[in-house]
C-alpha positions in Angstrom: 86.8 98.1 88.8 88.5 101.0 90.5 91.0 102.9 88.3 94.6 102.2 89.4 96.6 103.8 86.6 97.6 107.4 86.4 97.8 109.4 83.1 101.6 109.2 82.8 101.4 105.3 83.2 98.7 105.2 80.5 100.6 107.4 78.1 103.9 105.3 78.5 101.9 102.1 78.0 100.3 103.5 74.8 103.7 104.5 73.4 105.2 101.1 74.1 102.2 99.4 72.5 102.6 101.6 69.4 106.3 100.8 69.2 105.6 97.1 69.5 103.0 97.2 66.8 105.2 99.2 64.4 108.1 96.7 64.9 105.8 93.8 64.1 103.9 95.3 61.1 107.0 96.7 59.5 108.6 93.2 59.6 111.4 94.2 61.8 110.4 91.6 64.4 108.9 88.4 63.1 107.9 84.9 64.3 107.1 83.9 67.8 108.7 87.1 69.3 106.6 89.2 66.9 103.3 87.5 68.0 104.3 87.9 71.7 105.0 91.6 71.1 101.6 92.1 69.4 99.8 90.4 72.3 101.7 92.5 74.9 100.9 95.6 72.8 97.2 94.7 72.8 97.2 94.2 76.6 99.0 97.5 77.2 96.5 99.3 74.9 93.5 97.7 76.6 94.7 98.4 80.1 95.5 102.0 79.1 92.0 102.6 77.8 90.2 101.2 80.8 92.8 102.7 83.3 92.9 99.4 85.2 95.8 96.9 85.5 95.0 93.6 87.2 98.6 93.1 88.1 98.7 96.4 90.0 95.8 95.1 92.1 97.7 91.9 92.9 100.9 93.8 93.9 99.1 96.7 95.6 100.3 99.4 93.2 98.2 102.5 92.4 99.6 105.2 90.1 96.3 107.1 89.9 96.2 110.4 91.8 94.2 110.4 95.0 91.0 112.4 94.8 90.4 114.5 97.9 
């Protein structure tokens, strides 16, 4: 897997994941929507840690800086 996520993209995803987790675990969002938010948060966190997003590969997106 070649990295295709830049540092800004990773930070934004981690912040969104944290917000979604806080919304769920504080009880602000419950039920099915809460579960969906937790799953999305987990995916965002995982892709941030490995710096690879499979959807970026499908759509040909690369936010990682090019090494020269």
